[in-house]
C-alpha positions as CSV (number, residue, x, y, z in Angstrom):
1,X,129.3,101.1,-53.0
2,X,127.7,100.8,-49.5
3,X,124.9,103.2,-48.5
4,X,125.3,105.6,-45.5
5,X,123.2,103.3,-43.3
6,X,125.4,100.3,-44.3
7,X,128.6,102.2,-43.5
8,X,127.2,103.2,-40.2
9,X,126.3,99.7,-39.3
10,X,129.8,98.5,-40.3
11,X,131.4,101.1,-38.1
12,X,129.2,100.3,-35.1
13,X,129.7,96.5,-35.6
14,X,133.5,97.1,-35.7
15,X,133.4,99.2,-32.6
16,X,131.5,96.5,-30.7
17,X,133.9,93.8,-31.9
18,X,137.2,95.6,-31.5
19,X,136.6,98.4,-29.0
20,X,137.9,101.1,-31.3
21,X,138.1,102.0,-35.0
22,X,140.6,104.0,-37.0
23,X,139.5,106.3,-39.8
24,X,142.1,105.2,-42.3
25,X,141.4,101.5,-41.7
26,X,137.7,101.8,-42.1
27,X,138.1,103.9,-45.2
28,X,140.4,101.3,-46.8
29,X,138.0,98.4,-46.0
30,X,135.0,100.3,-47.4
31,X,136.8,101.8,-50.3
32,X,135.9,105.3,-49.5
33,X,137.8,108.4,-48.6
34,X,138.9,109.2,-45.0
35,X,136.8,112.4,-45.2
36,X,133.7,110.3,-45.8
37,X,134.4,108.2,-42.7
38,X,135.1,111.3,-40.6
39,X,131.7,112.6,-41.6
40,X,130.1,109.3,-40.7
41,X,131.8,109.4,-37.3
42,X,130.6,112.9,-36.8
43,X,127.0,111.9,-37.6
44,X,127.2,108.9,-35.2
45,X,128.7,111.0,-32.5
46,X,125.8,113.5,-32.8
47,X,123.5,110.5,-32.1
48,X,125.6,109.6,-29.1
49,X,126.5,106.3,-30.6
50,X,130.3,106.8,-30.3
51,X,133.0,109.2,-29.3
52,X,135.5,110.7,-31.8
53,X,139.2,111.1,-31.1
54,X,142.1,112.0,-33.3
55,X,141.8,109.7,-36.3
56,X,139.7,107.1,-34.5
57,X,136.6,106.5,-32.4
58,X,135.6,104.5,-29.4
59,X,132.2,103.3,-28.0
60,X,132.7,105.0,-24.7
61,X,134.0,108.4,-23.6
62,X,137.8,108.0,-23.8
63,X,138.5,110.5,-21.0
64,X,138.3,109.1,-17.5
65,X,137.0,110.9,-14.4
66,X,138.9,111.1,-11.2
67,X,136.5,109.2,-8.9
68,X,136.8,108.4,-5.2
69,X,138.3,104.9,-4.5
70,X,135.1,104.1,-2.5
71,X,133.1,104.5,-5.7
72,X,135.6,102.4,-7.8
73,X,135.3,99.6,-5.3
74,X,131.7,99.0,-6.2
75,X,132.4,98.3,-9.9
76,X,133.7,95.1,-11.5
77,X,134.1,93.4,-8.2
78,X,134.4,89.8,-9.4
79,X,136.7,90.7,-12.3
80,X,139.1,92.5,-9.9
81,X,139.1,89.5,-7.6
82,X,140.0,87.1,-10.4
83,X,142.7,89.5,-11.7
84,X,144.2,89.7,-8.1
85,X,144.2,85.9,-7.7
86,X,146.1,85.6,-11.0
87,X,148.5,88.4,-10.0
88,X,149.4,86.6,-6.8
89,X,150.8,83.8,-8.8
90,X,153.6,86.1,-9.9
91,X,154.7,86.9,-6.3
92,X,157.6,84.7,-5.1
93,X,159.1,84.2,-1.7
94,X,161.6,86.9,-0.7
95,X,160.3,89.3,-3.3
96,X,160.4,93.0,-2.6
97,X,157.3,94.5,-4.3
98,X,155.7,97.8,-4.8
99,X,151.9,98.0,-4.6
100,X,150.3,101.2,-5.9
101,X,146.9,102.6,-5.0
102,X,143.5,101.8,-6.2
103,X,140.7,99.3,-5.8
104,X,142.2,96.5,-7.9
105,X,145.6,96.5,-6.2
106,X,143.9,96.6,-2.8
107,X,142.1,93.4,-3.9
108,X,145.6,92.0,-4.7
109,X,146.8,92.8,-1.2
110,X,143.8,90.9,0.2
111,X,144.8,87.8,-1.8
112,X,148.5,87.7,-0.8
113,X,149.2,84.4,1.0
114,X,150.3,85.0,4.6
115,X,153.1,82.3,4.3
116,X,155.1,84.3,1.8
117,X,158.1,86.2,3.1
118,X,158.0,89.6,1.5
119,X,158.9,93.3,1.6
120,X,156.0,95.4,0.5
121,X,156.4,99.1,-0.4
122,X,153.1,100.9,-0.7
123,X,151.6,104.4,-1.0
124,X,148.3,103.2,0.4
125,X,147.7,103.4,4.2
126,X,144.8,100.9,3.7
127,X,147.1,98.3,2.2
128,X,149.7,98.9,5.1
129,X,147.0,98.4,7.7
130,X,145.8,95.2,5.9
131,X,149.2,93.6,5.7
132,X,151.1,94.8,8.8
133,X,149.7,91.9,10.9
134,X,151.2,89.3,8.6
135,X,154.3,88.0,10.4
136,X,156.2,87.3,7.2
137,X,155.6,90.6,5.5
138,X,157.7,93.7,6.2
139,X,155.6,96.7,5.2
140,X,157.2,100.0,4.1
141,X,154.5,102.7,4.2
142,X,155.6,105.8,2.2
143,X,155.1,109.2,3.7
144,X,153.6,112.3,2.1
145,X,150.3,114.1,1.6
146,X,147.3,111.9,1.6
147,X,145.2,112.4,-1.6
148,X,141.6,111.9,-0.6
149,X,140.2,110.5,-3.8
150,X,142.7,107.6,-3.9
151,X,143.5,107.4,-0.2
152,X,147.2,107.3,-1.1
153,X,150.2,109.4,-0.4
154,X,151.7,111.8,-3.0
155,X,154.3,114.6,-3.1
156,X,158.0,115.3,-3.4
157,X,158.8,113.4,-0.2
158,X,157.1,110.3,-1.6
159,X,158.9,110.5,-4.9
160,X,162.3,110.9,-3.2
161,X,162.1,107.4,-1.6
162,X,162.5,105.8,-5.0
163,X,165.9,107.3,-5.6
164,X,167.5,104.7,-3.4
165,X,165.6,101.5,-3.8
166,X,165.1,98.7,-6.4
167,X,162.2,96.3,-6.1
168,X,161.6,93.1,-8.0
169,X,158.0,93.8,-9.1
170,X,155.6,96.7,-9.3
171,X,151.8,96.0,-9.2
172,X,150.1,99.0,-10.6
173,X,146.5,100.0,-11.0
174,X,145.7,102.5,-13.8
175,X,142.8,104.6,-15.0
176,X,143.4,104.2,-18.7
177,X,145.3,102.0,-21.3
178,X,145.5,103.4,-24.8
179,X,147.4,101.8,-27.6
180,X,148.8,105.1,-28.9
181,X,149.0,107.2,-25.7
182,X,150.0,104.5,-23.3
183,X,149.2,104.1,-19.6
184,X,147.5,107.0,-17.7
185,X,146.2,108.1,-14.4
186,X,143.5,110.6,-13.6
187,X,145.7,112.7,-11.4
188,X,149.0,114.3,-12.5
189,X,150.9,113.9,-9.2
190,X,150.0,110.2,-9.0
191,X,151.1,109.8,-12.6
192,X,154.5,111.3,-11.8
193,X,154.8,109.0,-8.7
194,X,153.9,106.0,-10.9
195,X,156.8,106.9,-13.2
196,X,159.2,106.8,-10.3
197,X,157.8,103.4,-9.3
198,X,158.4,102.0,-12.7
199,X,162.0,103.3,-12.8
200,X,162.6,101.6,-9.4
201,X,161.2,98.2,-10.4
202,X,162.7,95.3,-12.4
203,X,159.2,94.3,-13.7
204,X,156.0,96.3,-14.1
205,X,152.7,94.5,-13.9
206,X,149.4,96.3,-14.7
207,X,146.2,95.1,-13.0
208,X,143.2,96.5,-14.9
209,X,139.7,95.4,-15.6
210,X,138.7,95.6,-19.3
211,X,136.7,98.8,-18.9
212,X,140.0,100.8,-18.8
213,X,141.1,99.9,-22.3
214,X,140.8,102.6,-24.9
215,X,140.6,105.3,-22.3
216,X,142.9,108.1,-21.2
217,X,143.4,109.8,-17.8
218,X,144.6,113.3,-17.3
219,X,148.2,112.3,-16.4
220,X,150.4,110.2,-18.7
221,X,152.4,107.5,-16.8
222,X,154.3,105.9,-19.7
223,X,154.2,104.3,-23.1
224,X,153.1,100.7,-23.3
225,X,156.6,99.5,-24.1
226,X,157.5,100.2,-20.5
227,X,155.1,97.6,-19.3
228,X,156.0,93.9,-18.9
229,X,152.7,92.3,-18.0
230,X,149.0,93.2,-18.1
231,X,146.4,91.2,-16.3
232,X,142.8,91.8,-17.3
233,X,139.5,90.1,-17.8
234,X,137.9,88.5,-20.8
235,X,136.0,91.7,-21.7
236,X,139.1,93.1,-23.5
237,X,138.4,93.5,-27.3
238,X,140.2,90.8,-29.3
239,X,141.9,93.4,-31.6
240,X,143.2,95.3,-28.7
241,X,144.5,92.2,-27.0
242,X,146.3,91.2,-30.2
243,X,147.8,94.7,-30.5
244,X,149.1,94.6,-26.9
245,X,150.7,91.2,-27.5
246,X,152.3,92.4,-30.7
247,X,154.0,95.1,-28.7
248,X,155.7,92.3,-26.7
249,X,153.7,92.6,-23.5
250,X,152.7,89.4,-21.7
251,X,148.9,89.6,-21.6
252,X,147.1,87.4,-19.0
253,X,143.3,87.2,-19.4
254,X,141.3,85.7,-16.6
């Protein structure tokens, strides 16, 4: 039987490799009771080496903070650019697409080729200003109340727009992707709006750097089975990547 130190090392090594651990899985592998592993996780959390959740643990705080978009723009800059370049390959001439709000999807808007003939629906005034000069792109800027943290519009008027449209693709930025809880946003009103976008789109494409995996925002958008494609960077843990593909989601790693 492994010592406490050996169990702790196994748990931390598994976290580093997989991005998360489940109590029952670790107990089975180490041939100990789930109660033993829960006590191990409690001890490791007290040392600030992990964060416990229901039946599992992660190496980072799983709860996201609602940060201003100007702050988000300063993180993972190169990863977001590569994700955006890959996402552009999914846009076809004469597409009608929805682009949500956030730093990653704004980077996507920067990468859209000017020769494509498109209709772009967006909640982001910044994206509208960026794209409106393109002669081949018709921009539909949604109305509503501007939420300062995300610089995007929200509210009942914004939601009503999606009652009467169908778009070919939705490009969505998120604050959290959790295998059990699904896709989340740090703001409830934006999460509700994201649901409406998904319902109005034939294909939903998530753009997310790998830091968002294993995390949860305040507002739940949808379960993972509602998502068609996720584009992320190579920092995604291997076990999480496999679990996402097992769901049937097309996972593109740049």
